N, C-alpha and C positions, 0 to 999 in steps of 0.2 A: 504494500500500500504506500501511497505517496507520503512524504514527510509532513507531519502535522505542523500547522502554523505556529502553535505555541512552542513546540520543540525546536523548530527552525529559528524562532526568535531568541530562544534561550541559547542556542548554539552561536548565533550571531554575537550576542553580548559576551559569551564565553570566549569567543575568538578575539574580540576586542580586548578583553582582559589579559589574555595570553600575550597579545602584541605589546600591551603596556608593560607587563612583567619582563618581556624580552628586552624592551628598550631600556628599562631601569638597570638590568643586569649587564648589558653590553659595555658601558664605560668602566665596569669593574673588572673585566676580564684581562688577564695578563697578555703581554705581547709574545711573539714567537720566541724571543730570546730568553724569556723567563719561564717558558713551559706552556704546553697546549692543554694540560689536564683540565683546568677550569672551563675552557671553551668546549672541550669534548663532553664534559658532564652536562653543560647546558644544551649542547647540540643534541645529545641523546634524548633529553627530555623533550626538546622541540620536535624531534622526529617521532617520538613515541606518542605525542598528542594526536596528530592526524591519523596515525596507524590505528590507535585505539578506537577512533570514530569511523574508520573507513568501512567497517562491516555495517554499522548502523546507517551510514549515508548511502551505501550501495543497496542495502535491503529496502530502504524507503525511497529509492530512486531520486536522490537529491540532485540538484543541478551540478553539472560538471564544473562550472565556474566556482560554485560554492565549495566543492571538494578541493579544488586547487588553491583556494584562498587559505585553507587551513595549513598550507605549507609556507605561508609568508614568514612566520617566526623563524623557521629553519633557513629560509632564504636570507633573512637579515643577518643571521650568524655566518652563513657562507660568504656573504659580501664582506663582512668584517674580516674573516680569515683571508680572503683574497686581497683586500686592501693592506692588511698587515704583511702579507707575503710580498706585495709590490713595494711597500716601504722598506722592508728588509733588504730587498735587492736594489731598490732605487730610492734613496732617502728623500729625493725631491718630491715624492708623492705624499709626504707627511701632511701638507695642508689639506689634501683630500680626505685623509683618514681623520684629521681633526674635525673637519666639517661633518663627516658622517657620524662621528661619536658625540658631536656637540649636543648638549642638553638631553641626555638619555637617548641618544640616537634619534632625535626628534625628526630629522628629514625622512629616514626610512620608515619609522612608525607612522608618520603622517601620510606617507604614500600608501601604506597598508590600509589605514582607516579610509582614505579616499576611495580605494578600490572596493572595499567592503561596503561603503555607503553607496557607491555607484551601482553595485550589484543589488542592494536593497531597493533602489529606485527603479531598476529595470524589471525586477520580477513582479512588482506591484502587488505584493502580499504583505499587508500590515506595515508598509514602508515607513509610515509616520512614526509609529511606536519604535521601530528598530533604529531609525535615525536619531530619535531622542535618546535612546539607550546608548548609542555610540557617542553622542555628544556628551552625555553624562560621564562616560568613561574617558573621553579624550581631553576635554577641557581641563579637569584637574591635573591630568598628566602633563599637559602642555605648560600649565602654570608652574608645576613642580620642576619640569625640565629646565625652564628658563631660570628659576630660582636656584637650581642645583649648580649653575655656573658661577654663582656668587656666594656659595656656602660650601661646607665640607661634607655634604651629604654623601657624595660618591665615596669618599674615604671611609665614612662610617658604614656604608652598605658593604663595601669591599671587606672591611674588618669583620663584619658580621657573617659574611658568606664564606670567605676564603682564608680566614685566619683562625678558624676553629679546629678542634681535633677530630671533628666528625668525618672529614674527608682525607685525613692523613693515610698514606699508604706506605708500606714497608719498603725500605731501600733494598732489602734482600730479594724482592720480587721484581727489581729493575724498574720501579715506578718512581714518580716524583714524590718527594717528602716535603711537607710544609713544617718547618721548624718554627714554632711560635711560642713566644713567652706571653701568655695571656694575663699575667699579673701586672705587666707594665703597659701603660697607654702608648699610643703610637708616637707621641711627641717625645717620650723618654727613651725610645729605642736607639741603639747604636747604629749610625748610618755610615760608619767608616768602613774602609776596605777590610775584607775578611779572607783568610787563607782557605777556609772551608768553601768549596764550590757551591754547596747547597745553601749555606748561610749567605754567601755573597749574592746568589740569585735572589733570595728573599730581600736582602738589603737594597739591591738594585731597584726592585719594585717599590720599596718604601721611598727611596730617593726620588724616583720619578713622581710619585704621588706628592711628596713634599715640595718638589719643584713646581708642580702644577698649582698647589695651594699658594705658594709664594707669588706666582705670576698673577693669580686672581686677586690676591691681597694688594699687589701693586696697582692693578687696574682700578680697584675700588678706591685706593688712596688718591690716585690721580683724578678720578671723577669727583671726589669730595673737594679736592683743592680747586678744581675748575668751578664747581658750584659756589664755593665761597667767594672766589674772585668775581664771579658774575653778579653777586649780590652787592658788591661795592659800588662806589660812585662811577660816573662816566669817565673820570680821569684814569681809572684802572683798566679801561678797555685796551689801551695800547700795550700795557704790561701783559694782559691776558693773551693777546695775539702773539706777542714775542715769546711768551712761555710755551704757547701751543706749537709755534714753529720749531722752537728748540726741542720740544718733546718729540716732534716728528723726526728731527735729525738724530735724536738718541735712539729712536726705534730703528732707523735705517742703519745706524752704526752698531746696533746690538748684535751679539753673536747668535741669538735665537730670534727667528722671525715671529711676528704676531700670529695668533691662531686664526684670526678673522680679518680680512682686508675690506676696506670700504668699497662699495660698488654703487652703481646707479642703473636704473632700468631693470629689465628682466635679466636674471642671472641664469647660469647653466642649470642650476637646480630646478628652476621653474620650467625651462625648456625641456629638460629630461623628464620631469614629472608629467608634463603635457603629452610628450611623445609616448611615454609608457602607458598613459591612460588611453590614448587613441589606439595604440597597439592592442591593448587588452580588449577594448571595445570591438575592434575589427575581428579579432579571433572569436569573440563571443558571438558576433553577428554571423560569421561564416559557419560556426558550429551549429547555430540555430537553423540556418538555411539548409545545411546539409542534413540535419535531423528531419526537417519538414519534407525535404525531397525524398529521403529514404522512407518515411512513413507513407508518403503519397505513392511511391512505387510499390510498397508492400500492399497498400490498399487496392491498387489496380490488379496486382497478381492474384490476390484473394478473390 
């Protein structure tokens, strides 16, 4: 029998929740240099989710597009791994990886929600209720994603997920070992070089997180200074312009490039998102036409 409307609505909201959870976890995953074990754990869960529902969707003859959408969380993780591999081989691709993981992987998750909302509008089955549920799931996620760039939430989430003893594996089995001192907070951990390769791998990850936190703190401090200067009299305008130009020179002379560059007009992200949406719509339309033609031929044969 066809998939019931209530069940399909529940699965739509569940898929949106899984996308949100995947986006929150992505910025906490380690790079290829520090090990692939955390990524592998999350990827196995993301693959097990659509596989667990495949029998239900197939038995109730759910739309093929809806079945494919359940693989979006796994696709987000595969894109992350691909970008990390590109950056590992070609460091110039780091800005693309920073853009993808910005704000709990907001660009990728937003694309997934757009495709899911587009599917709900096309099937015309309780689309209003489903779009409202997706909005309820996406809007708080978007607010939290933007706020996470100015807080230490990613570090806290990473500490809760990957610094516990529940996922430690024995070195005798040839697996990755997470050496964690749970009694000391992250700020008190030793970030100096270590002779132990496993300990050095863990400290390298901590140094990367600490560097990211410091860069965010510097950007917040610069923003507060600019807001204070703008509140002064008109005579300070020249000083503000001079300090802004000097800040731009410091950024160009810095050893690390900024994570986000200013732009105007439509960016590559908007163009790629639009092209991907058109591509998905075209595939869906061709599939429907092919199904109608096949049903018509079978009807003539019978």
